[in-house]
All heavy atoms as a GROMACS GRO file, in nm:
protein
  554
    1MET      N    1   4.312  -7.445  -8.259
    1MET     CA    2   4.288  -7.589  -8.261
    1MET      C    3   4.264  -7.637  -8.118
    1MET      O    4   4.336  -7.599  -8.027
    1MET     CB    5   4.409  -7.659  -8.321
    1MET     CG    6   4.400  -7.808  -8.322
    1MET     SD    7   4.385  -7.863  -8.490
    1MET     CE    8   4.370  -8.036  -8.465
    2ALA      N    9   4.164  -7.720  -8.100
    2ALA     CA   10   4.128  -7.772  -7.969
    2ALA      C   11   4.231  -7.876  -7.924
    2ALA      O   12   4.282  -7.954  -8.005
    2ALA     CB   13   3.990  -7.831  -7.971
    3GLU      N   14   4.255  -7.877  -7.795
    3GLU     CA   15   4.355  -7.966  -7.738
    3GLU      C   16   4.289  -8.096  -7.690
    3GLU      O   17   4.176  -8.095  -7.642
    3GLU     CB   18   4.419  -7.894  -7.619
    3GLU     CG   19   4.536  -7.965  -7.558
    3GLU     CD   20   4.601  -7.883  -7.448
    3GLU    OE1   21   4.565  -7.768  -7.428
    3GLU    OE2   22   4.689  -7.939  -7.382
    4GLU      N   23   4.361  -8.207  -7.702
    4GLU     CA   24   4.313  -8.334  -7.651
    4GLU      C   25   4.293  -8.325  -7.500
    4GLU      O   26   4.362  -8.251  -7.431
    4GLU     CB   27   4.415  -8.444  -7.682
    4GLU     CG   28   4.373  -8.580  -7.637
    4GLU     CD   29   4.474  -8.687  -7.672
    4GLU    OE1   30   4.550  -8.669  -7.768
    4GLU    OE2   31   4.476  -8.788  -7.601
    5ALA      N   32   4.198  -8.400  -7.447
    5ALA     CA   33   4.168  -8.398  -7.304
    5ALA      C   34   4.290  -8.442  -7.222
    5ALA      O   35   4.365  -8.529  -7.265
    5ALA     CB   36   4.050  -8.489  -7.275
    6TRP      N   37   4.307  -8.381  -7.105
    6TRP     CA   38   4.415  -8.418  -7.016
    6TRP      C   39   4.375  -8.390  -6.871
    6TRP      O   40   4.285  -8.310  -6.846
    6TRP     CB   41   4.546  -8.346  -7.050
    6TRP     CG   42   4.536  -8.196  -7.053
    6TRP    CD1   43   4.504  -8.119  -7.162
    6TRP    CD2   44   4.555  -8.105  -6.944
    6TRP    NE1   45   4.502  -7.986  -7.127
    6TRP    CE2   46   4.533  -7.974  -6.993
    6TRP    CE3   47   4.588  -8.121  -6.811
    6TRP    CZ2   48   4.544  -7.862  -6.913
    6TRP    CZ3   49   4.599  -8.008  -6.731
    6TRP    CH2   50   4.578  -7.880  -6.782
    7ILE      N   51   4.442  -8.457  -6.780
    7ILE     CA   52   4.427  -8.432  -6.638
    7ILE      C   53   4.560  -8.460  -6.570
    7ILE      O   54   4.631  -8.553  -6.608
    7ILE     CB   55   4.314  -8.516  -6.574
    7ILE    CG1   56   4.300  -8.478  -6.427
    7ILE    CG2   57   4.337  -8.663  -6.592
    7ILE    CD1   58   4.169  -8.514  -6.365
    8GLU      N   59   4.593  -8.377  -6.473
    8GLU     CA   60   4.717  -8.392  -6.397
    8GLU      C   61   4.684  -8.382  -6.249
    8GLU      O   62   4.592  -8.311  -6.210
    8GLU     CB   63   4.816  -8.282  -6.434
    8GLU     CG   64   4.860  -8.283  -6.578
    8GLU     CD   65   4.945  -8.163  -6.615
    8GLU    OE1   66   4.954  -8.068  -6.534
    8GLU    OE2   67   4.999  -8.163  -6.724
    9ALA      N   68   4.761  -8.452  -6.168
    9ALA     CA   69   4.745  -8.445  -6.023
    9ALA      C   70   4.882  -8.431  -5.960
    9ALA      O   71   4.979  -8.494  -6.004
    9ALA     CB   72   4.675  -8.570  -5.971
   10LYS      N   73   4.888  -8.347  -5.857
   10LYS     CA   74   5.014  -8.326  -5.787
   10LYS      C   75   4.985  -8.326  -5.638
   10LYS      O   76   4.899  -8.253  -5.591
   10LYS     CB   77   5.077  -8.194  -5.830
   10LYS     CG   78   5.211  -8.169  -5.767
   10LYS     CD   79   5.285  -8.050  -5.824
   10LYS     CE   80   5.199  -7.930  -5.847
   10LYS     NZ   81   5.273  -7.808  -5.882
   11ARG      N   82   5.056  -8.410  -5.566
   11ARG     CA   83   5.039  -8.419  -5.421
   11ARG      C   84   5.154  -8.344  -5.356
   11ARG      O   85   5.270  -8.375  -5.379
   11ARG     CB   86   5.040  -8.567  -5.380
   11ARG     CG   87   5.007  -8.594  -5.237
   11ARG     CD   88   4.857  -8.585  -5.215
   11ARG     NE   89   4.821  -8.591  -5.076
   11ARG     CZ   90   4.767  -8.696  -5.017
   11ARG    NH1   91   4.743  -8.804  -5.085
   11ARG    NH2   92   4.736  -8.692  -4.890
   12GLU      N   93   5.120  -8.242  -5.280
   12GLU     CA   94   5.222  -8.165  -5.208
   12GLU      C   95   5.180  -8.156  -5.062
   12GLU      O   96   5.080  -8.091  -5.030
   12GLU     CB   97   5.237  -8.025  -5.268
   12GLU     CG   98   5.305  -8.027  -5.403
   12GLU     CD   99   5.349  -7.889  -5.447
   12GLU    OE1  100   5.355  -7.798  -5.364
   12GLU    OE2  101   5.375  -7.874  -5.566
   13GLY      N  102   5.257  -8.223  -4.976
   13GLY     CA  103   5.223  -8.223  -4.834
   13GLY      C  104   5.084  -8.278  -4.812
   13GLY      O  105   5.046  -8.382  -4.866
   14PRO      N  106   5.002  -8.206  -4.737
   14PRO     CA  107   4.867  -8.255  -4.707
   14PRO      C  108   4.765  -8.224  -4.817
   14PRO      O  109   4.649  -8.257  -4.804
   14PRO     CB  110   4.831  -8.180  -4.579
   14PRO     CG  111   4.903  -8.050  -4.592
   14PRO     CD  112   5.033  -8.083  -4.663
   15GLY      N  113   4.808  -8.161  -4.926
   15GLY     CA  114   4.714  -8.119  -5.030
   15GLY      C  115   4.726  -8.198  -5.159
   15GLY      O  116   4.828  -8.261  -5.187
   16LEU      N  117   4.619  -8.196  -5.236
   16LEU     CA  118   4.615  -8.257  -5.369
   16LEU      C  119   4.565  -8.152  -5.466
   16LEU      O  120   4.458  -8.095  -5.445
   16LEU     CB  121   4.521  -8.379  -5.369
   16LEU     CG  122   4.498  -8.447  -5.503
   16LEU    CD1  123   4.629  -8.505  -5.558
   16LEU    CD2  124   4.394  -8.557  -5.489
   17ASP      N  125   4.643  -8.124  -5.569
   17ASP     CA  126   4.606  -8.026  -5.671
   17ASP      C  127   4.576  -8.100  -5.801
   17ASP      O  128   4.659  -8.176  -5.850
   17ASP     CB  129   4.719  -7.926  -5.694
   17ASP     CG  130   4.746  -7.842  -5.570
   17ASP    OD1  131   4.650  -7.796  -5.508
   17ASP    OD2  132   4.865  -7.825  -5.535
   18LEU      N  133   4.457  -8.075  -5.855
   18LEU     CA  134   4.415  -8.136  -5.980
   18LEU      C  135   4.400  -8.026  -6.085
   18LEU      O  136   4.352  -7.917  -6.054
   18LEU     CB  137   4.280  -8.206  -5.964
   18LEU     CG  138   4.275  -8.317  -5.860
   18LEU    CD1  139   4.131  -8.357  -5.833
   18LEU    CD2  140   4.356  -8.436  -5.906
   19ALA      N  141   4.440  -8.056  -6.207
   19ALA     CA  142   4.422  -7.964  -6.319
   19ALA      C  143   4.373  -8.045  -6.438
   19ALA      O  144   4.420  -8.156  -6.462
   19ALA     CB  145   4.552  -7.894  -6.353
   20ALA      N  146   4.276  -7.990  -6.510
   20ALA     CA  147   4.220  -8.060  -6.625
   20ALA      C  148   4.202  -7.961  -6.740
   20ALA      O  149   4.180  -7.842  -6.719
   20ALA     CB  150   4.085  -8.122  -6.589
   21GLY      N  151   4.212  -8.013  -6.862
   21GLY     CA  152   4.194  -7.927  -6.977
   21GLY      C  153   4.166  -8.005  -7.103
   21GLY      O  154   4.160  -8.128  -7.103
   22GLY      N  155   4.149  -7.933  -7.211
   22GLY     CA  156   4.123  -7.995  -7.341
   22GLY      C  157   3.975  -8.020  -7.362
   22GLY      O  158   3.889  -7.960  -7.300
   23ARG      N  159   3.947  -8.115  -7.451
   23ARG     CA  160   3.809  -8.145  -7.490
   23ARG      C  161   3.763  -8.274  -7.420
   23ARG      O  162   3.800  -8.383  -7.462
   23ARG     CB  163   3.800  -8.159  -7.641
   23ARG     CG  164   3.840  -8.029  -7.712
   23ARG     CD  165   3.842  -8.040  -7.863
   23ARG     NE  166   3.718  -8.092  -7.918
   23ARG     CZ  167   3.609  -8.018  -7.943
   23ARG    NH1  168   3.610  -7.889  -7.916
   23ARG    NH2  169   3.501  -8.072  -7.993
   24TRP      N  170   3.682  -8.259  -7.317
   24TRP     CA  171   3.630  -8.372  -7.240
   24TRP      C  172   3.502  -8.419  -7.307
   24TRP      O  173   3.391  -8.385  -7.266
   24TRP     CB  174   3.607  -8.330  -7.095
   24TRP     CG  175   3.734  -8.324  -7.016
   24TRP    CD1  176   3.845  -8.253  -7.044
   24TRP    CD2  177   3.761  -8.395  -6.896
   24TRP    NE1  178   3.942  -8.274  -6.950
   24TRP    CE2  179   3.891  -8.361  -6.856
   24TRP    CE3  180   3.688  -8.484  -6.818
   24TRP    CZ2  181   3.951  -8.413  -6.742
   24TRP    CZ3  182   3.747  -8.535  -6.704
   24TRP    CH2  183   3.876  -8.500  -6.667
   25LEU      N  184   3.519  -8.501  -7.411
   25LEU     CA  185   3.408  -8.547  -7.493
   25LEU      C  186   3.406  -8.699  -7.498
   25LEU      O  187   3.503  -8.765  -7.459
   25LEU     CB  188   3.420  -8.491  -7.635
   25LEU     CG  189   3.432  -8.339  -7.646
   25LEU    CD1  190   3.460  -8.297  -7.789
   25LEU    CD2  191   3.306  -8.272  -7.592
   26VAL      N  192   3.297  -8.755  -7.546
   26VAL     CA  193   3.283  -8.900  -7.555
   26VAL      C  194   3.400  -8.961  -7.633
   26VAL      O  195   3.445  -9.072  -7.601
   26VAL     CB  196   3.146  -8.940  -7.615
   26VAL    CG1  197   3.137  -8.905  -7.762
   26VAL    CG2  198   3.117  -9.087  -7.590
   27SER      N  199   3.455  -8.890  -7.728
   27SER     CA  200   3.567  -8.943  -7.806
   27SER      C  201   3.694  -8.960  -7.723
   27SER      O  202   3.782  -9.036  -7.760
   27SER     CB  203   3.596  -8.851  -7.926
   27SER     OG  204   3.624  -8.720  -7.883
   28SER      N  205   3.703  -8.893  -7.609
   28SER     CA  206   3.819  -8.904  -7.519
   28SER      C  207   3.788  -8.986  -7.395
   28SER      O  208   3.874  -9.000  -7.308
   28SER     CB  209   3.864  -8.765  -7.475
   28SER     OG  210   3.897  -8.684  -7.584
   29ALA      N  211   3.668  -9.039  -7.383
   29ALA     CA  212   3.623  -9.104  -7.260
   29ALA      C  213   3.712  -9.222  -7.219
   29ALA      O  214   3.748  -9.233  -7.101
   29ALA     CB  215   3.478  -9.149  -7.273
   30ALA      N  216   3.747  -9.308  -7.310
   30ALA     CA  217   3.828  -9.426  -7.274
   30ALA      C  218   3.965  -9.384  -7.222
   30ALA      O  219   4.013  -9.437  -7.122
   30ALA     CB  220   3.842  -9.519  -7.394
   31MET      N  221   4.026  -9.288  -7.288
   31MET     CA  222   4.157  -9.240  -7.244
   31MET      C  223   4.148  -9.174  -7.108
   31MET      O  224   4.230  -9.198  -7.019
   31MET     CB  225   4.214  -9.143  -7.348
   31MET     CG  226   4.354  -9.091  -7.317
   31MET     SD  227   4.359  -8.944  -7.209
   31MET     CE  228   4.267  -8.826  -7.302
   32LEU      N  229   4.046  -9.089  -7.087
   32LEU     CA  230   4.029  -9.021  -6.958
   32LEU      C  231   3.998  -9.120  -6.847
   32LEU      O  232   4.050  -9.107  -6.736
   32LEU     CB  233   3.918  -8.916  -6.968
   32LEU     CG  234   3.956  -8.788  -7.040
   32LEU    CD1  235   3.830  -8.705  -7.069
   32LEU    CD2  236   4.055  -8.707  -6.959
   33ASP      N  237   3.914  -9.219  -6.875
   33ASP     CA  238   3.882  -9.320  -6.775
   33ASP      C  239   4.009  -9.394  -6.732
   33ASP      O  240   4.032  -9.414  -6.613
   33ASP     CB  241   3.779  -9.418  -6.831
   33ASP     CG  242   3.739  -9.522  -6.730
   33ASP    OD1  243   3.691  -9.484  -6.621
   33ASP    OD2  244   3.756  -9.643  -6.759
   34ALA      N  245   4.092  -9.432  -6.826
   34ALA     CA  246   4.217  -9.499  -6.794
   34ALA      C  247   4.309  -9.409  -6.712
   34ALA      O  248   4.372  -9.454  -6.616
   34ALA     CB  249   4.287  -9.545  -6.923
   35ARG      N  250   4.316  -9.283  -6.748
   35ARG     CA  251   4.401  -9.187  -6.675
   35ARG      C  252   4.350  -9.169  -6.532
   35ARG      O  253   4.428  -9.165  -6.438
   35ARG     CB  254   4.403  -9.053  -6.749
   35ARG     CG  255   4.483  -8.947  -6.681
   35ARG     CD  256   4.632  -8.976  -6.684
   35ARG     NE  257   4.702  -8.864  -6.623
   35ARG     CZ  258   4.801  -8.876  -6.536
   35ARG    NH1  259   4.847  -8.995  -6.505
   35ARG    NH2  260   4.858  -8.771  -6.485
   36LEU      N  261   4.218  -9.159  -6.514
   36LEU     CA  262   4.162  -9.145  -6.380
   36LEU      C  263   4.190  -9.268  -6.295
   36LEU      O  264   4.224  -9.257  -6.176
   36LEU     CB  265   4.012  -9.119  -6.388
   36LEU     CG  266   3.971  -8.982  -6.440
   36LEU    CD1  267   3.820  -8.976  -6.461
   36LEU    CD2  268   4.016  -8.872  -6.346
   37LYS      N  269   4.180  -9.386  -6.355
   37LYS     CA  270   4.211  -9.510  -6.281
   37LYS      C  271   4.358  -9.514  -6.242
   37LYS      O  272   4.392  -9.558  -6.132
   37LYS     CB  273   4.172  -9.632  -6.363
   37LYS     CG  274   4.023  -9.652  -6.371
   37LYS     CD  275   3.987  -9.770  -6.457
   37LYS     CE  276   3.836  -9.784  -6.465
   37LYS     NZ  277   3.795  -9.890  -6.556
   38THR      N  278   4.445  -9.468  -6.330
   38THR     CA  279   4.588  -9.463  -6.298
   38THR      C  280   4.614  -9.368  -6.181
   38THR      O  281   4.691  -9.400  -6.089
   38THR     CB  282   4.669  -9.418  -6.422
   38THR    OG1  283   4.650  -9.514  -6.525
   38THR    CG2  284   4.817  -9.405  -6.390
   39LEU      N  285   4.548  -9.252  -6.182
   39LEU     CA  286   4.564  -9.157  -6.072
   39LEU      C  287   4.510  -9.215  -5.941
   39LEU      O  288   4.572  -9.198  -5.836
   39LEU     CB  289   4.493  -9.026  -6.104
   39LEU     CG  290   4.556  -8.940  -6.213
   39LEU    CD1  291   4.467  -8.820  -6.244
   39LEU    CD2  292   4.695  -8.895  -6.172
   40GLU      N  293   4.396  -9.283  -5.947
   40GLU     CA  294   4.340  -9.345  -5.828
   40GLU      C  295   4.438  -9.445  -5.767
   40GLU      O  296   4.460  -9.447  -5.646
   40GLU     CB  297   4.208  -9.415  -5.861
   40GLU     CG  298   4.095  -9.320  -5.891
   40GLU     CD  299   3.974  -9.389  -5.952
   40GLU    OE1  300   3.974  -9.514  -5.966
   40GLU    OE2  301   3.878  -9.318  -5.985
   41ARG      N  302   4.497  -9.529  -5.851
   41ARG     CA  303   4.593  -9.629  -5.802
   41ARG      C  304   4.718  -9.562  -5.745
   41ARG      O  305   4.774  -9.608  -5.647
   41ARG     CB  306   4.631  -9.726  -5.914
   41ARG     CG  307   4.524  -9.829  -5.944
   41ARG     CD  308   4.575  -9.938  -6.036
   41ARG     NE  309   4.617  -9.889  -6.166
   41ARG     CZ  310   4.536  -9.874  -6.270
   41ARG    NH1  311   4.409  -9.904  -6.260
   41ARG    NH2  312   4.583  -9.831  -6.385
   42ALA      N  313   4.761  -9.454  -5.806
   42ALA     CA  314   4.882  -9.385  -5.760
   42ALA      C  315   4.866  -9.328  -5.619
   42ALA      O  316   4.963  -9.319  -5.544
   42ALA     CB  317   4.920  -9.274  -5.858
   43PHE      N  318   4.744  -9.288  -5.584
   43PHE     CA  319   4.722  -9.222  -5.456
   43PHE      C  320   4.648  -9.309  -5.354
   43PHE      O  321   4.626  -9.265  -5.241
   43PHE     CB  322   4.646  -9.091  -5.476
   43PHE     CG  323   4.724  -8.988  -5.551
   43PHE    CD1  324   4.684  -8.947  -5.677
   43PHE    CD2  325   4.838  -8.932  -5.497
   43PHE    CE1  326   4.757  -8.852  -5.747
   43PHE    CE2  327   4.912  -8.838  -5.566
   43PHE     CZ  328   4.871  -8.796  -5.692
   44GLU      N  329   4.611  -9.432  -5.389
   44GLU     CA  330   4.529  -9.512  -5.299
   44GLU      C  331   4.600  -9.552  -5.170
   44GLU      O  332   4.534  -9.571  -5.068
   44GLU     CB  333   4.472  -9.635  -5.370
   44GLU     CG  334   4.574  -9.740  -5.407
   44GLU     CD  335   4.512  -9.853  -5.488
   44GLU    OE1  336   4.391  -9.848  -5.514
   44GLU    OE2  337   4.587  -9.944  -5.527
   45SER      N  338   4.730  -9.566  -5.170
   45SER     CA  339   4.802  -9.605  -5.049
   45SER      C  340   4.844  -9.485  -4.964
   45SER      O  341   4.891  -9.502  -4.852
   45SER     CB  342   4.925  -9.689  -5.085
   45SER     OG  343   5.015  -9.612  -5.162
   46ALA      N  344   4.826  -9.365  -5.016
   46ALA     CA  345   4.862  -9.244  -4.941
   46ALA      C  346   4.747  -9.205  -4.848
   46ALA      O  347   4.631  -9.237  -4.874
   46ALA     CB  348   4.890  -9.130  -5.039
   47PRO      N  349   4.778  -9.135  -4.740
   47PRO     CA  350   4.670  -9.088  -4.654
   47PRO      C  351   4.582  -8.988  -4.730
   47PRO      O  352   4.630  -8.921  -4.822
   47PRO     CB  353   4.743  -9.018  -4.538
   47PRO     CG  354   4.883  -9.000  -4.582
   47PRO     CD  355   4.909  -9.096  -4.693
   48PRO      N  356   4.455  -8.979  -4.694
   48PRO     CA  357   4.366  -8.885  -4.764
   48PRO      C  358   4.417  -8.742  -4.752
   48PRO      O  359   4.470  -8.703  -4.648
   48PRO     CB  360   4.232  -8.900  -4.691
   48PRO     CG  361   4.242  -9.026  -4.614
   48PRO     CD  362   4.387  -9.052  -4.588
   49PRO      N  363   4.403  -8.664  -4.858
   49PRO     CA  364   4.449  -8.525  -4.851
   49PRO      C  365   4.360  -8.443  -4.758
   49PRO      O  366   4.241  -8.470  -4.744
   49PRO     CB  367   4.437  -8.475  -4.995
   49PRO     CG  368   4.335  -8.564  -5.057
   49PRO     CD  369   4.346  -8.695  -4.988
   50GLN      N  370   4.420  -8.344  -4.696
   50GLN     CA  371   4.344  -8.252  -4.610
   50GLN      C  372   4.281  -8.141  -4.693
   50GLN      O  373   4.187  -8.077  -4.649
   50GLN     CB  374   4.435  -8.192  -4.503
   50GLN     CG  375   4.488  -8.295  -4.407
   50GLN     CD  376   4.586  -8.234  -4.309
   50GLN    OE1  377   4.605  -8.112  -4.302
   50GLN    NE2  378   4.650  -8.318  -4.231
   51ARG      N  379   4.336  -8.120  -4.812
   51ARG     CA  380   4.288  -8.015  -4.900
   51ARG      C  381   4.294  -8.065  -5.043
   51ARG      O  382   4.391  -8.129  -5.083
   51ARG     CB  383   4.378  -7.891  -4.886
   51ARG     CG  384   4.345  -7.778  -4.982
   51ARG     CD  385   4.460  -7.676  -4.988
   51ARG     NE  386   4.588  -7.730  -5.029
   51ARG     CZ  387   4.625  -7.759  -5.154
   51ARG    NH1  388   4.541  -7.742  -5.253
   51ARG    NH2  389   4.744  -7.806  -5.180
   52VAL      N  390   4.189  -8.040  -5.119
   52VAL     CA  391   4.187  -8.074  -5.262
   52VAL      C  392   4.149  -7.949  -5.339
   52VAL      O  393   4.051  -7.883  -5.306
   52VAL     CB  394   4.086  -8.187  -5.293
   52VAL    CG1  395   4.081  -8.213  -5.443
   52VAL    CG2  396   4.121  -8.314  -5.217
   53ALA      N  397   4.230  -7.915  -5.437
   53ALA     CA  398   4.202  -7.800  -5.523
   53ALA      C  399   4.194  -7.849  -5.667
   53ALA      O  400   4.277  -7.931  -5.709
   53ALA     CB  401   4.311  -7.695  -5.508
   54SER      N  402   4.096  -7.802  -5.739
   54SER     CA  403   4.085  -7.842  -5.880
   54SER      C  404   4.074  -7.717  -5.967
   54SER      O  405   4.004  -7.622  -5.933
   54SER     CB  406   3.965  -7.933  -5.902
   54SER     OG  407   3.846  -7.868  -5.865
   55ASP      N  408   4.145  -7.722  -6.077
   55ASP     CA  409   4.144  -7.614  -6.175
   55ASP      C  410   4.100  -7.673  -6.309
   55ASP      O  411   4.175  -7.746  -6.372
   55ASP     CB  412   4.283  -7.551  -6.187
   55ASP     CG  413   4.290  -7.442  -6.293
   55ASP    OD1  414   4.186  -7.409  -6.353
   55ASP    OD2  415   4.401  -7.390  -6.314
   56CYS      N  416   3.977  -7.642  -6.347
   56CYS     CA  417   3.922  -7.693  -6.472
   56CYS      C  418   3.909  -7.583  -6.576
   56CYS      O  419   3.836  -7.597  -6.675
   56CYS     CB  420   3.786  -7.758  -6.446
   56CYS     SG  421   3.795  -7.898  -6.334
   57SER      N  422   3.979  -7.474  -6.555
   57SER     CA  423   3.966  -7.357  -6.642
   57SER      C  424   4.020  -7.381  -6.783
   57SER      O  425   3.988  -7.304  -6.875
   57SER     CB  426   4.036  -7.237  -6.580
   57SER     OG  427   4.176  -7.260  -6.568
   58LYS      N  428   4.096  -7.486  -6.802
   58LYS     CA  429   4.152  -7.515  -6.935
   58LYS      C  430   4.066  -7.612  -7.016
   58LYS      O  431   4.103  -7.650  -7.126
   58LYS     CB  432   4.293  -7.571  -6.921
   58LYS     CG  433   4.389  -7.481  -6.846
   58LYS     CD  434   4.431  -7.365  -6.930
   58LYS     CE  435   4.547  -7.292  -6.865
   58LYS     NZ  436   4.522  -7.158  -6.830
   59ILE      N  437   3.951  -7.653  -6.961
   59ILE     CA  438   3.861  -7.740  -7.037
   59ILE      C  439   3.795  -7.656  -7.145
   59ILE      O  440   3.732  -7.555  -7.118
   59ILE     CB  441   3.756  -7.807  -6.946
   59ILE    CG1  442   3.825  -7.906  -6.852
   59ILE    CG2  443   3.650  -7.877  -7.029
   59ILE    CD1  444   3.733  -7.976  -6.755
   60GLU      N  445   3.813  -7.700  -7.270
   60GLU     CA  446   3.765  -7.624  -7.386
   60GLU      C  447   3.626  -7.666  -7.430
   60GLU      O  448   3.552  -7.585  -7.487
   60GLU     CB  449   3.862  -7.642  -7.503
   60GLU     CG  450   4.002  -7.593  -7.472
   60GLU     CD  451   4.101  -7.630  -7.580
   60GLU    OE1  452   4.059  -7.667  -7.692
   60GLU    OE2  453   4.221  -7.624  -7.553
   61ALA      N  454   3.591  -7.794  -7.409
   61ALA     CA  455   3.460  -7.846  -7.448
   61ALA      C  456   3.424  -7.958  -7.352
   61ALA      O  457   3.512  -8.030  -7.303
   61ALA     CB  458   3.464  -7.897  -7.591
   62LEU      N  459   3.293  -7.970  -7.327
   62LEU     CA  460   3.247  -8.068  -7.230
   62LEU      C  461   3.109  -8.119  -7.273
   62LEU      O  462   3.017  -8.039  -7.293
   62LEU     CB  463   3.237  -8.000  -7.092
   62LEU     CG  464   3.197  -8.082  -6.972
   62LEU    CD1  465   3.308  -8.180  -6.936
   62LEU    CD2  466   3.169  -7.990  -6.854
   63ASP      N  467   3.099  -8.252  -7.291
   63ASP     CA  468   2.967  -8.309  -7.318
   63ASP      C  469   2.923  -8.388  -7.195
   63ASP      O  470   2.989  -8.383  -7.091
   63ASP     CB  471   2.967  -8.394  -7.446
   63ASP     CG  472   3.055  -8.518  -7.440
   63ASP    OD1  473   3.104  -8.552  -7.330
   63ASP    OD2  474   3.075  -8.581  -7.545
   64THR      N  475   2.813  -8.460  -7.204
   64THR     CA  476   2.760  -8.531  -7.088
   64THR      C  477   2.857  -8.636  -7.036
   64THR      O  478   2.874  -8.651  -6.915
   64THR     CB  479   2.625  -8.597  -7.125
   64THR    OG1  480   2.538  -8.496  -7.176
   64THR    CG2  481   2.561  -8.662  -7.004
   65VAL      N  482   2.921  -8.709  -7.123
   65VAL     CA  483   3.018  -8.810  -7.082
   65VAL      C  484   3.137  -8.744  -7.012
   65VAL      O  485   3.183  -8.790  -6.908
   65VAL     CB  486   3.064  -8.897  -7.201
   65VAL    CG1  487   3.176  -8.990  -7.160
   65VAL    CG2  488   2.948  -8.974  -7.258
   66GLY      N  489   3.186  -8.636  -7.068
   66GLY     CA  490   3.295  -8.562  -7.005
   66GLY      C  491   3.257  -8.509  -6.869
   66GLY      O  492   3.336  -8.513  -6.773
   67ALA      N  493   3.133  -8.461  -6.856
   67ALA     CA  494   3.086  -8.409  -6.727
   67ALA      C  495   3.079  -8.522  -6.625
   67ALA      O  496   3.115  -8.503  -6.508
   67ALA     CB  497   2.950  -8.344  -6.743
   68TRP      N  498   3.035  -8.640  -6.666
   68TRP     CA  499   3.028  -8.754  -6.575
   68TRP      C  500   3.169  -8.792  -6.527
   68TRP      O  501   3.189  -8.818  -6.409
   68TRP     CB  502   2.961  -8.872  -6.644
   68TRP     CG  503   2.948  -8.991  -6.555
   68TRP    CD1  504   2.853  -9.014  -6.461
   68TRP    CD2  505   3.039  -9.102  -6.549
   68TRP    NE1  506   2.878  -9.133  -6.398
   68TRP    CE2  507   2.991  -9.189  -6.449
   68TRP    CE3  508   3.155  -9.136  -6.617
   68TRP    CZ2  509   3.055  -9.309  -6.418
   68TRP    CZ3  510   3.219  -9.253  -6.586
   68TRP    CH2  511   3.169  -9.338  -6.487
   69LEU      N  512   3.265  -8.794  -6.618
   69LEU     CA  513   3.403  -8.826  -6.579
   69LEU      C  514   3.458  -8.719  -6.485
   69LEU      O  515   3.527  -8.749  -6.389
   69LEU     CB  516   3.491  -8.839  -6.704
   69LEU     CG  517   3.467  -8.965  -6.785
   69LEU    CD1  518   3.536  -8.954  -6.921
   69LEU    CD2  519   3.515  -9.088  -6.711
   70LEU      N  520   3.427  -8.594  -6.512
   70LEU     CA  521   3.471  -8.486  -6.425
   70LEU      C  522   3.409  -8.500  -6.286
   70LEU      O  523   3.476  -8.476  -6.185
   70LEU     CB  524   3.434  -8.352  -6.488
   70LEU     CG  525   3.499  -8.227  -6.434
   70LEU    CD1  526   3.650  -8.235  -6.441
   70LEU    CD2  527   3.450  -8.106  -6.513
   71LEU      N  528   3.287  -8.542  -6.281
   71LEU     CA  529   3.220  -8.566  -6.153
   71LEU      C  530   3.291  -8.672  -6.071
   71LEU      O  531   3.293  -8.665  -5.948
   71LEU     CB  532   3.074  -8.603  -6.177
   71LEU     CG  533   2.987  -8.628  -6.055
   71LEU    CD1  534   2.976  -8.499  -5.973
   71LEU    CD2  535   2.850  -8.676  -6.097
   72ARG      N  536   3.351  -8.771  -6.137
   72ARG     CA  537   3.425  -8.877  -6.066
   72ARG      C  538   3.539  -8.821  -5.982
   72ARG      O  539   3.581  -8.883  -5.887
   72ARG     CB  540   3.485  -8.977  -6.166
   72ARG     CG  541   3.386  -9.076  -6.215
   72ARG     CD  542   3.448  -9.177  -6.305
   72ARG     NE  543   3.568  -9.239  -6.252
   72ARG     CZ  544   3.649  -9.316  -6.323
   72ARG    NH1  545   3.624  -9.339  -6.449
   72ARG    NH2  546   3.756  -9.370  -6.268
   73LEU      N  547   3.589  -8.706  -6.021
   73LEU     CA  548   3.700  -8.647  -5.945
   73LEU      C  549   3.656  -8.616  -5.804
   73LEU      O  550   3.731  -8.611  -5.712
   73LEU     CB  551   3.751  -8.520  -6.011
   73LEU     CG  552   3.818  -8.536  -6.145
   73LEU    CD1  553   3.852  -8.400  -6.202
   73LEU    CD2  554   3.943  -8.621  -6.132
   0.00000   0.00000   0.00000
């Protein structure tokens, strides 16, 4: 069974680690957009990271809308 779309962010020292998974499809776009905005607000007052790592290996499906949201990262 396919998993609902998700994204997580963890700030450790000068780095930012992002992980994403599930089905990044138009049906999840509103939820993902809200989650991305929440992450943006959470980190906006912090200094910019010196290193950003992203792990998208858990994404099971991706359509054009999902790809656009992923590009926002």
